[in-house]
Every structure is written in structure tokens, then in C-alpha cells.
Phi, psi and omega in degrees: 000134177268130179251150181291135176286153176297138180287122185293346181272357186297319182297319178296318183295321183299321180289335184270346189272055179237119177080179181250135176279103181274091194232002176282166177296149186099180184285151180297326183293344181279352185268147174298153181268148178288158176288358181300139184278169175267175180117185182288167187298321181296317179297317180298315183297317179295316182297318184281303189298321185267331196230343186303312180299318181293316181294320179294318179302316182294336182272356185268146171283166178300318180298320178293321178298314181297323177301323180297341183282354187238145175243122187253145166269140183232158183255134175119161183256001172218156185298331184255015179280122176286130183218134181299335178298321177293319180295318182295318185271324189241350180077015175227169189269321193242159174303321179299322180292327175299312181300314183290322184293317188255354182055038186298149179281340181200166173229160178230140182260146174224165181235019179273180188291348180278278183292318171048062183273352197237127174229299180224162178303317181294320179297318179296318177299320180293319177299315180299315179298319180296320179290324176295320176302317180297318181293326185272003178281344180262156174256136353288154185280113182234115181287172184266148158278124179250116191246164175201155170263096181237068184286327194102162184066220188287336178265084182224109184277327179249103190255328183258148178074356181246173174285128177279147181235144175289167179290165177300318182293327175298317177298320177299324178294331180287335187061016183265087182296320180293325176297321177295321178297316180296316179300319179294321180294320178295316179300317180300314181296321180290318179297315182296327178296338177263010179083010177266124186243007174215133175244125177282074181198158006273163172284120180260006179290141177261113187280075182279347181250109180300340180269006180301121186273354189231338181261286175054237185289357172287342179270148179289328189189165169272353179263121186296327180289317178296316178300319180297320178301316182287324177299311181301317180297319182286326173302315178298317181295319180290320194257341188244125180202155172294342178243093184304333180285001174253014180252163173226158173288130173271159178218104179289137183218151008235108185291136011267013176129116185260005191287337182263009183289145173248003177232161181264119183291351173292331186237357183203172174256100179294143175247122182263105183266071173228154183289162176300323179298316178294321178299315180296325181281326190253321187259328188288321189308315181296327178289324173300317180295323179295316179296315180297330180280357178080037183296142183289324187213153173229132180263140180275163177251142174271067180228153175257130179235091186303330181289340178259333179202110185274012180287340186090351179293147171296153183305326179306329184250017187257113176295319178299328182275311186284309180278311185296310184271306187286311183285306190276310182288313181277349179068030183274125180238019175274190183282130172255122182241144179282158161292173185307130178281001174273355182281146184296332183300338181249356187252003186285334191251337188222155176287163185298334179283338183270330187301311180295330177294313179293326177297316177297318178297330179286336181120006178285152178255319190227138184251128186263124169052056174298138183293334177229093185294324176301312181295321181294311180297312182293329176297318179291315180299319179295323180294324176290316182298325181277350182088001178296320175238134179276157175294332176297325177293321176298315181301322181301314180287318181297322180297320176298318181294317179295322178296318177301315181297320181289310186291335177274000178080015180285328181292313183283333184224070181286339185254159177231152178285111185300322184290342182272344187303313184289346177267348179256326188270130175068032181291159178300320180298316179295316181296318180295320180297313181291329176297318178297322177295317182291330180300340181267007187260335185299130184241116175272117184271323180204152175209054181298335180275358179055051181263347188247144345292165187300136179285149179297341179284352177282107185258330183233119183240132175251121175255126185215180175110207193298134163206162181219089184295344181257020180300135187306117174078357185196129177282116179280101185236056183294332179299311179292321180297317179292318179300318178296316181295323177292319180299325180287343188243002180212165177269002182290155172275112186251125179244140178247137177221083178296146183242001183082195185270339182205080189299143178275170183303322180295319179295318179298316178301319181296317180292316180298320177296319179294331181294340178298332182266006183252150172275337184208138173245130172250115184249125179267135181236153177205101178083051181300325183305320185257011183231099179298323181295318178294319179298318179296319179299312181296316181297318180294319181294320181287347178273356177273178178273358181274138178295144185229133168245127178255140182230119173278112189259013171218259174290145184275010188274355183302325180302339177288354184238009178200134179269110177225132183299329182238115181236139176229146174241134178243343174074347168197173190240013179298158181303321180298325180284322177294328175295317178298320177299315180300321179299320178291318183300318184270357179087010177290332181218133177285144178294135181240344185291143172231146189301128172268005178220171171259135179261115179279167175274102182066222183270003184266106182292345181273352178250110182270124176271311176225127185278162172307134179089356181285146176173131180271151175212174177206000000 
């Protein structure tokens, strides 16, 4: 049995957990007080480290305990903003009222057109402080876990004004484990400055299936050992610091491993048809490394794994998987949180009132974003009233949640200085550091046409291909970003012509006509397998007399679906990554990335186009 190692930051945290950091704008006296006791330092340390969670638990009503089991999404950019989304889902107007009504243990932020919690770092800090005030108005005073999905790459909820991060797979391509640790530490400090104290990252899934529609470049690698190294490093980066108030709780996801899925659990229940032996060899290692690193939380997957539990239940609701494997075999006693309960993968078999009850029976502690919070809460309360679940079982999970809040320093420092957020988040130093890390990720797969680095005779460059201006919370504009980065680094005349996600024939004709005036075309691709328009665009461009460089800007598997003499993989399309690509193109930086996955020829996994570890350099 593997047991969790002691968290190395605990000693630092214990010394820091004295008094309340009165740091919001306005006078300190206007802020709610922390539950930390008075007295000498030794008494405070003993009271908090050994007893605060237990004493707080004993002071809570059953309804308050059950509220701690849930993490809610809320609508609006301030705690007191009335928004119809809150009224529709929760029957109250403001995010603060949601917190007070349900006594929720946590909230999660999003940046899409629905909840739309994010505008600027200072605004996010103000929202976090307002929600913490709402949580601390009740007795006993229990602050919130404030969460976000800030993985890097395409899953980035806070995209503007902050430091951008490459995807996990890009980091895996760099083989720079220390760089991944540093990126996580920078992200943690920036998130904590905005009052966010938990990041649902890193992704511990091993992307062993190139056809995986939902994980892909969110995974560090198809190799379990390499993925495990990066998971462990990022857990350390998020959670361990000389300044505990600059750390966040990490949450490895999605146990027992979503990497071999061929369906998207947002819209279906994927079934993983691999043996237990294969699961242990391929999916388990990164989660073992996360547990050994002392990770605060592990997120479950809404997938069915018959070799681990033949009931057909998703892992989120599986006692053999959550209690048997994660709790008992791995010895994990931290917080287990579900993936969103609004996803189809967990809603196919049971009603919304039943799902949280079954999750608790499986060994889960906290439920994320139930679509009907009233039904979820009442389902748990009814289960306790009927004797199906004991109050002691509820206490077990609530105690884990309270311990996380205390040990992560949320209890002693629930608030953040709003005016400091913009001076901590997205600093030049942070951006420069992450840019250097990202510069090592670009992977040149082939250059049979001998186009790299670009010759000085290339005077006219056309950058075209995939972009998505309606990407949730952030316009994905890599074509323009790359064109700008090239213009800054060369004397060539660079033109950009984005084509969207699936260009129509008229758009393709326009781009092909424009290529006649170019010495070089750089075409960005994303998901060639499922986009006939993108495949047609690449085929038409390569049939002209103009030289073509193709770049896979998300999953690196696109070269298996189009024959182009020069292929590059970047693993994501963020501006920081397009800058690194431009540096390689012009010869400012040699390519260092090597494949963290194997690229098959098309859909045939038995035909290898580019092997694991492949990558050209000069």
C-alpha cells in the first residue's frame, strides 16, 4: 500500500496561520474576523493545527455540513450583482445570496457567456472577497474554497491580464520538469492574488488514445512515467512555497484515468475497455505520483471501467474505484471531488437527487456544480433522515474539506488585497519566465522541403488556417498572433487570413488565390480528422507552387491526415506559444521539443507516422 507523504508546506503554514490578513480595500476593522483564536502563538498553533476542523465541525448544523459538500457555479462579476442566472438556478439574485442560502463549501469561476465571473484581476479579487464575506457571516465562520480550471493551453478560464501558460502536452514535449514546476508556482501565486485558492489541475490522464475527443493536449504525455513526473512537479509547484499564501490546492484529474476514452464525458458515458493490468500500467502511475506528492484533492472521472467495476456505474459513483482503489489501496485521505455533475456521463443512470448520495456512498467528499442544487442537497438530507447515510459519514467528508481549508491557509487568510492583484498578476517577470519555458516546446516533425529556418529571400508570407473567434471567454486568434510575432522578427511582409474552424469553398478559394502572391504559406490546423474544410484547404495549398509549412496548433495528430513536407506541432494556440513558434521559424531559437506521444498514420494505431521522442533540431 502506498501512503501519502507528509506535505512539506505544513510547517510553513502553521507558522503563518496566526490572525487574519486584513487586506481588502477599506479599513481592516470593516473585515470579518477569522476563526483563529487569541492567545500566545503556541496556544494558537495547538488550537488551529490540531483542533480547528474538529471544533468547527461540532459547531455546524446538519444543513451546514451538507452545504460544505457542494461547489456551486454562480453568475456575475461581483458578489452583490443581481443576475437572472442565479435566480433561475438557485432562486436568489446574487452570488452572495447563493453562498448564504446553501452554506456551500466552495464556488467555481468561469469566463463563458453564462456565469461570466472574470474581467480583470482586481475585479476577480473583489468578487472573491465579497463571496468570502458572505460565507463568514454565518456561525461557525467557514471560508470558501474558490476554484477555477486554469490548466494552461485551451482550458484557461482567466486568459487576459494574466500570464498565459502552454498546454500540459507542450510542457511534456519540452521534457523540462523544472519548467513545469515553475509555471505551476507562478500560476499559483497569480491565482491566490485574485482570491482563488484551488486550481483543478494538473491533468493526470495519460493520453494513450489519439482519438480521445476531450483530453488530448491537456495531458502531459502518452507515456505514464513521463506524465507522472510532470504531475508530481506541478503538484509541488502549486502547493509548496516559502510563502504559503502564494499557493493553491492542486486537484489531479480525472481518476481513474480519462486518457483512453473515445467519447466525451460531457455528452456521453465513455466505456474504457482495458484490462486491470493495462490500467495499472498505463493510467495509475500519475495518480500514484500525485498522492505521494501530498496533493490536496483528486477529481473523479465520469467514465465506466468494467475491469475495475463491472456494475456499469461511472467511476464517480463507484465504491470499488473510489474507496477500494483510491482510498484503501493508494492510501489517499485527501478531498475527492467530482467532475461537474451537470455532465451527461454521470446523469444517464440516476436522477439528480440520487447522484450525490451515490457519490458519497462511493467515497467522494465534494460534489461539483450539481445542475439542481436544491435536489442534490435535499437528496443527501433525505438519505441521512432515512438512515441510508449516517451523519458520521457526512462528518468524515466535511472534516477533510475543513482540514484542506485550514492547511491551505484559507482559514487564516480568506481575503486578498484587491489593489495588489494587478501588480502580482501577469507581471513582465512572470511572462518572460513562462515565455522561456514555452520556447522549449515547439516540435519540428519534418522539413523535407528544407524551409526551416526561413531564408532571408522569403519576402512575402501568408499566415492562414484555423482560428475560433467565439472560443469561450477568449478569442482564439493564433493566425493573427503568429503573423504579429513574425512581423516583429523579420523584414518580410506578413499577411494574415484566418479561415475559422471549417472553411467553406469560397474561403478556401480566396486563400489559395492569395497564396499566388506569397513566397511562403504557413497554415495552422486544429482537428483535421473531423474538419473536411481544413483538409481541403491544406490539400489545395500544397498543390500550388508556393511553399507550405503546416502547424498543428492543438493535438499533434493532424499530420496523420494530410501530407505536407514540413510539419510542426505546438500543442496549443495561445499567444505565448505562437511567439515561440515564430522564434523557431525565423531561426531566433532552435526547436527543442520532442514528441510526448506517438503520431499514427490516420486512424490506424498500428501505423506510426512519427514515434514518441521524435523531433528535429539544428
